[in-house]
C-alpha positions as CSV (number, residue, x, y, z in Angstrom):
1,M,114.8,-78.1,50.0
2,V,114.8,-75.3,52.7
3,N,112.2,-72.6,52.7
4,S,113.2,-69.4,54.4
5,V,110.5,-67.0,53.3
6,P,110.1,-64.4,56.1
7,R,106.6,-64.8,57.6
8,L,104.2,-63.6,60.3
9,V,101.0,-65.1,61.7
10,I,98.4,-62.4,62.6
11,A,96.3,-63.8,65.5
12,A,93.9,-62.6,68.2
13,P,92.4,-63.6,71.5
14,A,89.0,-63.9,69.8
15,S,87.0,-63.3,66.7
16,G,86.1,-59.6,66.1
17,S,89.4,-58.3,67.4
18,G,90.5,-56.9,64.1
19,K,92.6,-59.7,62.5
20,T,91.3,-59.1,59.0
21,T,91.9,-55.4,59.2
22,V,95.4,-55.8,60.5
23,A,96.4,-58.7,58.2
24,T,94.9,-57.1,55.1
25,G,96.3,-53.7,56.0
26,L,99.8,-55.1,56.6
27,M,99.7,-56.9,53.2
28,A,98.6,-53.7,51.5
29,A,101.2,-51.6,53.3
30,L,104.0,-54.0,52.5
31,S,102.9,-54.3,48.9
32,A,102.9,-50.6,48.5
33,R,106.5,-50.5,49.6
34,G,107.6,-52.9,46.9
35,F,107.4,-56.3,48.8
36,A,106.0,-59.3,46.9
37,V,103.6,-60.5,49.7
38,S,102.2,-64.0,49.8
39,P,98.7,-63.9,51.5
40,H,97.4,-66.9,53.5
41,K,94.4,-67.6,55.7
42,V,94.1,-70.2,58.4
43,G,91.0,-72.3,58.2
44,P,88.4,-72.9,55.5
45,D,87.1,-69.3,55.0
46,Y,86.8,-68.1,51.4
47,I,85.9,-64.5,51.9
48,D,89.0,-63.1,53.7
49,P,91.4,-64.4,51.0
50,G,89.5,-62.2,48.5
51,Y,90.5,-59.1,50.4
52,H,94.1,-60.5,50.7
53,S,94.3,-60.9,47.0
54,L,93.1,-57.3,46.5
55,A,95.8,-56.1,48.8
56,T,98.7,-58.1,47.3
57,G,97.8,-58.9,43.7
58,R,98.3,-62.6,44.4
59,V,96.0,-65.5,45.0
60,G,94.9,-65.8,48.6
61,R,95.4,-69.4,49.8
62,N,94.0,-71.3,52.8
63,L,96.0,-73.3,55.3
64,D,93.6,-75.8,56.9
65,A,95.1,-78.6,59.0
66,Y,91.7,-80.2,59.4
67,L,90.7,-80.3,55.7
68,C,94.2,-81.2,54.4
69,G,96.0,-82.6,57.4
70,P,98.9,-80.9,59.3
71,E,101.4,-82.5,57.0
72,L,100.2,-80.4,54.0
73,V,100.2,-77.1,55.8
74,A,103.9,-76.3,55.2
75,P,104.0,-77.6,51.6
76,L,100.9,-75.6,50.7
77,F,102.4,-72.5,52.3
78,A,105.6,-73.0,50.4
79,H,103.7,-73.4,47.1
80,G,101.9,-70.1,47.7
81,A,104.9,-68.2,48.9
82,R,107.2,-69.3,46.1
83,G,109.0,-66.2,44.7
84,C,107.8,-63.9,47.4
85,D,109.7,-61.6,49.8
86,I,107.4,-62.1,52.8
87,A,104.3,-64.0,53.8
88,V,101.4,-62.8,56.0
89,V,99.1,-65.5,57.5
90,E,95.8,-64.4,58.9
91,G,94.6,-66.6,61.7
92,V,91.1,-67.9,62.5
93,M,88.9,-67.2,65.6
94,G,91.0,-67.0,68.7
95,L,94.7,-68.1,68.6
96,Y,94.1,-71.4,70.3
97,D,90.6,-72.2,68.9
98,G,90.4,-75.1,66.4
99,A,88.2,-78.0,65.4
100,A,85.7,-78.7,68.1
101,G,86.8,-81.6,70.4
102,E,90.1,-82.0,68.5
103,G,92.5,-80.2,70.7
104,E,94.7,-77.8,68.8
105,L,93.9,-79.3,65.4
106,A,93.2,-76.6,62.8
107,S,94.0,-73.8,65.2
108,T,96.1,-70.7,64.4
109,A,98.5,-71.9,67.1
110,Q,99.0,-75.2,65.4
111,V,99.6,-73.6,62.0
112,A,102.1,-71.1,63.5
113,K,104.0,-74.0,65.1
114,V,104.1,-76.0,61.9
115,L,105.3,-73.0,60.0
116,R,107.8,-72.0,62.7
117,A,106.4,-68.5,62.4
118,P,106.3,-65.8,65.0
119,V,102.8,-64.6,66.0
120,V,101.6,-61.0,66.2
121,L,98.6,-60.8,68.6
122,V,95.9,-58.2,67.7
123,V,94.1,-57.1,70.9
124,D,90.8,-55.2,70.9
125,A,91.8,-52.7,73.6
126,S,88.5,-50.7,73.5
127,S,87.3,-51.6,76.9
128,Q,90.4,-52.1,79.0
129,S,93.7,-50.6,80.1
130,R,95.9,-52.4,82.6
131,S,94.0,-55.7,82.2
132,V,95.6,-56.0,78.7
133,A,98.8,-57.1,80.4
134,A,97.0,-60.1,82.1
135,L,95.4,-61.0,78.8
136,V,98.6,-61.0,76.8
137,H,100.5,-62.7,79.5
138,G,98.0,-65.6,79.5
139,F,98.3,-66.0,75.7
140,V,102.1,-65.9,75.8
141,S,102.4,-68.5,78.6
142,W,99.7,-70.9,77.5
143,D,101.8,-72.8,75.0
144,P,105.6,-72.2,75.1
145,E,105.9,-73.6,71.6
146,V,103.9,-70.6,70.2
147,R,106.2,-67.6,69.9
148,I,104.3,-64.4,70.3
149,G,106.7,-61.8,69.0
150,G,104.6,-58.7,69.4
151,V,101.2,-57.1,70.0
152,I,99.2,-54.7,67.9
153,L,96.6,-52.7,69.9
154,N,93.3,-52.2,68.0
155,K,90.5,-49.7,68.7
156,V,92.6,-47.5,70.9
157,A,90.5,-44.5,72.0
158,S,93.2,-41.8,72.5
159,E,96.9,-41.1,73.1
160,R,96.3,-41.3,76.9
161,H,94.6,-44.7,76.4
162,E,97.5,-45.9,74.3
163,G,100.0,-44.7,77.0
164,L,98.2,-46.7,79.7
165,L,98.2,-49.8,77.5
166,R,101.9,-49.6,76.6
167,E,102.8,-49.0,80.2
168,A,100.9,-52.1,81.3
169,L,102.5,-54.3,78.6
170,E,106.0,-53.3,79.7
171,S,105.8,-55.9,82.5
172,V,104.9,-58.7,80.1
173,G,108.0,-58.3,77.9
174,V,106.2,-58.4,74.6
175,P,106.8,-55.4,72.4
176,V,104.0,-53.3,71.1
177,L,104.3,-53.1,67.4
178,G,101.4,-50.9,66.6
179,A,98.4,-49.0,68.0
180,L,95.4,-48.4,65.7
181,R,92.5,-46.0,66.3
182,R,88.9,-46.7,65.3
183,A,88.4,-45.8,61.6
184,R,85.1,-46.2,59.7
185,Q,86.9,-46.3,56.3
186,V,88.3,-49.8,57.1
187,D,84.9,-51.3,58.1
188,V,83.7,-54.0,55.8
189,P,79.9,-54.7,55.7
190,S,78.7,-58.1,56.8
191,R,75.6,-60.2,56.2
192,H,74.2,-63.7,57.0
193,L,77.5,-65.5,56.3
194,G,80.1,-62.9,57.3
195,L,81.8,-60.2,55.3
196,V,80.5,-59.3,51.9
197,P,82.9,-60.7,49.3
198,V,85.3,-58.5,47.3
199,A,83.6,-59.5,44.0
200,E,80.3,-57.9,45.1
201,R,81.8,-54.6,46.3
202,G,83.9,-53.4,43.5
203,A,85.4,-49.9,44.1
204,A,84.2,-49.9,47.7
205,A,86.4,-53.0,48.4
206,V,89.4,-51.3,46.8
207,G,88.8,-48.2,48.9
208,A,88.5,-50.3,52.1
209,V,91.7,-52.2,51.5
210,S,93.6,-49.0,50.7
211,A,92.3,-47.5,53.9
212,M,93.4,-50.6,55.9
213,G,96.9,-50.3,54.3
214,A,97.1,-46.6,55.2
215,Q,96.0,-47.2,58.8
216,V,98.5,-50.0,59.4
217,A,101.3,-48.0,57.8
218,D,100.5,-45.0,60.0
219,G,99.9,-46.9,63.2
220,C,102.4,-49.8,63.1
221,D,106.2,-50.2,63.1
222,L,106.6,-51.8,59.7
223,P,110.4,-52.2,59.9
224,A,110.0,-54.0,63.3
225,L,107.3,-56.3,61.8
226,V,109.5,-57.1,58.8
227,A,112.4,-57.9,61.2
228,L,110.2,-60.2,63.2
229,A,109.0,-62.0,60.0
230,R,112.7,-62.5,59.1
231,S,113.3,-64.3,62.5
232,A,111.0,-67.2,61.4
233,G,112.7,-70.6,61.4
234,S,113.6,-72.4,58.1
235,L,111.1,-75.0,56.8
236,A,112.5,-78.2,55.3
237,G,110.8,-79.9,52.4
238,A,109.5,-79.1,49.0
239,G,106.5,-76.9,48.2
240,W,103.2,-78.6,47.1
241,D,102.9,-79.2,43.4
242,A,99.7,-80.2,41.6
243,G,101.4,-82.5,39.1
244,A,103.5,-84.2,41.8
245,A,100.4,-84.5,44.0
246,L,98.5,-86.3,41.3
247,A,101.4,-88.6,40.5
248,S,101.8,-89.6,44.1
249,S,98.1,-89.6,45.2
250,P,96.9,-92.8,46.8
251,P,94.3,-94.7,44.9
252,P,90.7,-94.4,46.2
253,P,89.3,-97.0,48.5
254,L,87.1,-100.0,47.7
255,P,83.6,-100.1,48.9
256,S,83.0,-102.7,51.6
257,P,80.2,-103.6,54.1
258,T,77.6,-101.6,55.9
259,L,77.3,-98.4,57.8
260,G,74.1,-96.9,59.6
261,F,73.7,-93.4,58.4
262,A,70.5,-91.4,59.1
263,R,69.1,-89.9,55.9
264,A,69.3,-86.1,55.9
265,G,65.8,-84.8,56.7
266,G,64.4,-88.2,57.7
267,P,65.0,-91.4,59.6
268,P,67.3,-94.2,58.7
269,S,66.1,-96.7,56.0
270,S,64.1,-99.7,57.1
271,S,67.2,-101.9,57.1
272,G,68.9,-99.5,59.5
273,A,71.6,-98.8,56.9
274,L,71.9,-96.8,53.7
275,P,74.2,-97.8,50.8
276,P,77.0,-100.0,52.1
277,D,79.5,-98.6,54.4
278,P,82.8,-98.2,52.6
279,C,84.7,-98.5,55.9
280,T,83.9,-101.3,58.3
281,A,86.2,-99.8,60.9
282,L,84.8,-96.3,61.3
283,D,87.9,-95.0,63.2
284,G,90.4,-96.7,61.0
285,P,91.8,-96.3,57.5
286,C,89.9,-97.4,54.5
287,P,91.2,-100.2,52.3
288,Q,92.9,-99.0,49.2
289,T,92.6,-100.2,45.6
290,P,93.6,-98.8,42.2
291,D,91.0,-96.6,40.5
292,G,91.9,-97.8,37.0
293,L,92.9,-94.3,35.7
294,G,95.9,-94.5,33.4
295,E,98.2,-91.9,31.9
296,P,96.6,-88.5,31.2
297,G,94.8,-88.3,27.9
298,P,93.9,-85.4,25.6
299,A,92.9,-82.1,27.2
300,V,89.3,-81.5,28.0
301,R,87.5,-78.3,28.8
302,V,86.1,-77.8,32.3
303,A,83.9,-74.8,33.0
304,L,84.4,-73.3,36.4
305,A,81.6,-71.0,37.7
306,G,82.7,-67.6,39.0
307,G,81.5,-64.1,39.2
308,A,79.7,-62.4,42.2
309,A,77.4,-65.4,42.8
310,F,80.0,-68.1,43.0
311,T,83.1,-66.7,44.7
312,F,84.1,-69.7,46.9
313,S,86.8,-71.9,45.4
314,Y,90.2,-73.0,46.5
315,A,92.9,-72.1,44.0
316,E,94.4,-75.6,44.2
317,H,91.2,-77.1,42.7
318,A,91.8,-75.4,39.3
319,E,95.5,-76.2,39.5
320,L,94.8,-79.9,40.1
321,L,92.3,-80.0,37.2
322,A,94.8,-78.4,34.9
323,A,97.5,-80.8,36.0
324,A,95.1,-83.7,35.3
325,G,94.8,-82.5,31.7
326,A,91.9,-80.0,31.8
327,E,91.6,-76.6,30.2
328,V,89.9,-74.7,33.0
329,V,87.7,-71.9,31.7
330,T,85.9,-69.5,34.1
331,F,82.4,-68.3,33.3
332,D,79.9,-66.1,35.1
333,P,76.4,-67.5,35.6
334,L,75.0,-64.0,36.1
335,R,76.3,-62.7,32.8
336,D,77.1,-65.5,30.4
337,E,74.1,-67.0,28.6
338,E,76.0,-70.1,27.4
339,L,78.6,-72.5,28.8
340,P,82.1,-72.1,27.3
341,E,82.2,-73.8,23.9
342,G,83.2,-77.4,24.2
343,T,82.5,-77.8,27.9
344,A,83.0,-81.4,28.9
345,G,82.6,-81.0,32.7
346,L,81.3,-78.4,35.1
347,V,82.4,-77.3,38.5
348,V,80.2,-75.0,40.5
349,G,81.6,-74.1,43.9
350,G,80.3,-72.0,46.8
351,G,79.0,-68.5,47.0
352,F,75.8,-66.6,47.4
353,P,73.2,-67.7,44.9
354,E,70.5,-66.8,47.4
355,V,71.5,-63.1,47.1
356,Y,71.4,-63.3,43.3
357,A,68.5,-65.8,42.9
358,S,66.4,-63.5,40.7
359,E,69.3,-62.8,38.3
360,L,70.3,-66.5,38.1
361,S,66.8,-67.5,37.5
362,A,66.4,-64.9,34.8
363,N,69.3,-66.4,32.8
364,E,67.1,-69.1,31.3
365,S,69.5,-69.8,28.5
366,L,72.4,-70.8,30.8
367,R,70.1,-72.7,33.1
368,K,69.0,-74.8,30.1
369,A,72.6,-75.3,29.0
370,V,73.6,-76.6,32.5
371,S,70.6,-78.9,32.6
372,E,71.3,-80.3,29.2
373,L,74.9,-80.9,30.1
374,A,74.0,-82.7,33.2
375,L,71.3,-84.8,31.6
376,A,73.8,-85.8,28.9
377,G,75.8,-87.5,31.7
378,A,78.7,-85.0,31.8
379,P,80.6,-84.7,35.1
380,V,79.2,-81.9,37.3
381,A,80.7,-81.2,40.7
382,A,78.6,-78.8,42.8
383,E,79.3,-77.6,46.4
384,C,76.9,-75.7,48.6
385,A,75.9,-72.8,46.3
386,G,76.4,-75.1,43.4
387,L,73.9,-77.5,45.0
388,L,71.3,-74.8,45.3
389,Y,71.9,-73.7,41.7
390,L,71.2,-77.3,40.4
391,C,67.9,-77.6,42.4
392,R,64.5,-77.2,40.9
393,E,64.0,-73.9,42.7
394,L,65.6,-71.6,45.2
395,D,63.2,-69.5,47.3
396,G,60.5,-70.2,44.8
397,L,62.5,-69.1,41.8
398,P,63.3,-71.6,39.0
399,M,66.9,-72.8,39.0
400,C,68.5,-75.4,36.7
401,G,66.2,-78.3,37.6
402,V,69.0,-80.9,37.4
403,L,68.0,-82.2,40.9
404,D,64.4,-82.9,42.0
405,A,64.9,-80.8,45.1
406,S,63.8,-77.5,46.4
407,A,66.1,-75.0,48.3
408,R,65.2,-72.1,50.5
409,M,66.7,-69.7,53.0
410,S,66.7,-70.6,56.7
411,E,67.3,-68.7,59.9
412,R,69.4,-71.6,61.2
413,L,73.2,-71.4,60.6
414,T,74.8,-74.7,59.7
415,L,78.5,-74.4,60.4
416,G,81.4,-76.8,61.2
417,Y,83.9,-79.3,60.1
418,R,82.7,-82.7,58.9
419,D,84.3,-86.1,58.7
420,A,82.7,-87.8,55.6
421,V,82.9,-90.9,53.5
422,A,81.6,-91.2,49.9
423,V,78.5,-93.4,49.9
424,S,78.0,-93.7,46.1
425,D,80.4,-94.0,43.2
426,S,80.6,-90.6,41.5
427,A,82.7,-88.5,39.1
428,L,84.6,-87.2,42.1
429,A,85.2,-90.3,44.3
430,A,84.7,-94.0,44.5
431,A,82.4,-95.2,47.2
432,G,84.5,-95.5,50.3
433,T,86.7,-92.5,49.8
434,R,87.1,-90.7,53.1
435,M,87.4,-87.0,53.1
436,R,87.1,-84.1,55.5
437,G,85.1,-81.0,54.7
438,H,83.1,-78.1,56.1
439,E,79.6,-76.8,55.9
440,F,78.7,-73.1,56.1
441,H,75.2,-72.1,55.0
442,R,71.8,-70.7,56.0
443,T,69.8,-72.6,53.5
444,V,67.9,-75.9,53.5
445,V,67.5,-78.4,50.6
446,E,64.5,-80.7,50.6
447,P,65.1,-83.6,50.4
448,G,68.5,-83.4,51.9
449,A,69.8,-86.5,50.1
450,G,68.9,-88.4,46.9
451,D,68.5,-92.1,46.4
452,A,72.2,-92.3,45.8
453,P,73.6,-89.9,48.5
454,A,76.9,-88.1,48.0
455,W,78.3,-88.4,51.5
456,G,77.8,-90.2,54.7
457,M,78.8,-87.9,57.5
458,R,80.7,-89.7,60.3
459,A,81.0,-86.7,62.6
460,P,79.7,-84.7,64.3
461,E,76.5,-86.7,63.6
462,R,75.9,-89.7,61.4
463,R,73.7,-88.9,58.4
464,V,73.7,-89.1,54.6
465,E,73.7,-85.9,52.5
466,G,73.8,-84.8,48.9
467,F,73.1,-86.3,45.5
468,V,74.8,-88.5,42.9
469,E,72.8,-88.7,39.7
470,R,74.3,-89.5,36.3
471,G,77.6,-87.6,36.3
472,V,76.4,-85.1,39.0
473,H,77.9,-84.9,42.4
474,A,76.1,-82.2,44.5
475,S,76.5,-81.6,48.2
476,Y,76.6,-78.9,50.9
477,L,80.1,-80.2,51.8
478,H,83.1,-78.0,50.9
479,T,86.2,-80.1,50.4
480,H,89.8,-79.3,49.6
481,W,91.1,-81.5,46.8
482,A,94.7,-81.1,47.9
483,S,93.8,-83.7,50.5
484,E,92.5,-86.1,47.8
485,P,94.1,-85.2,44.5
486,G,92.5,-88.2,42.9
487,A,89.2,-86.4,42.9
488,A,90.5,-84.0,40.2
489,R,92.1,-86.9,38.2
490,R,88.9,-88.9,38.4
491,F,86.8,-85.9,37.4
492,V,88.9,-85.1,34.3
493,E,89.0,-88.8,33.2
494,R,85.2,-88.9,33.4
495,C,85.1,-85.8,31.3
496,R,87.1,-87.7,28.6
497,T,84.9,-90.8,28.7
498,S,81.4,-89.4,29.3
């Protein structure tokens, strides 16, 4: 199968240049002109895709070569872009920035090359004129396999300033496809983990996205951008499909001998090792063995936390759960006093429970229902915000009390990709399953790991983290199940048998 959806990658020399404004504005401007726009985001970020969804009316999807592997970038893109007229991919950080110490892995440049997509470079021109030519020339010449097809100048001060910038760029041979002035209406407020999510801003977010669309429509050459998108090379191969991914997913690995992980928040155990290392060769593949899960059984109901407090979730997770035989029902822990009727399993992803701690704590009826479900042995998958919600308390306020742990805000930002291996058998993974994930939080949970930890982090430092208790798998680690579809299959099967 050949995918020829027109596409652009919106990149920049560095964070803060205006990628989100331009990408979201372009999506909104094209949508307003009748295009069915497929929105994508390079990297693990959950917040920008919310603005993309608002601009396009479609689910914002992530393309992360670290979490899912470079080989899944094009299939996941094709899955999201199916039936669309054009796709806009917002980059991450600077064009050539990726996973630390991993070369181009997970960079915007790598994704652009995999997608055979032209790049539009957004340059913050606020403090330069002729020097912009040297900057753009450097980015154009750094990697000949990355095709920079145009530049959009952001934060241009005046017509004279714009003229100087355009004149300088004539020598580089890269067309200027737009020039944007400063505009307060497009500013999006930030806090401790970046932009404030769409779900928390309501009408203000709608207004900001509308302003971004108007600014890009006024300041950019939309026909030229569309023409550039249509110059993208064809992509061979089928789009990702949740059902097919489950059918072809490799079985999880067998546990095997020892590993020496340091316990989160404390020293290694007296033996120098925590639960057996599932992979004797830390840099090699894990052994594989069938997980014993057969054909899909009857449908079970899985409750998925949503609302303003829990906005972080990859769309593919719900799609995989549904393909595995689950009826996925979203509920809002801020508003709903009970879990959906017939809930057999619970998924609580990331978000900002620290911002809504008092409201979550005040919902005693739901906290009790979550606790009772977990104590009954039902599968519960909790990531980051979900981990905090399951703790005994958060910043001194009572939470669900599923875990005998306390959570609090911290001044220290924990951020980065992680290479992890499952230490304990759980509803999500057999011990030994190797996955990649990312952490992004300013909170601390004490203790950082239970008697049966969820993960052993292999990089950047060796430690154990998280909790496996009864059917609960709770951890700070955000994972992308497209890289390990068996996690959804295993979770749904446990829902049927618990």
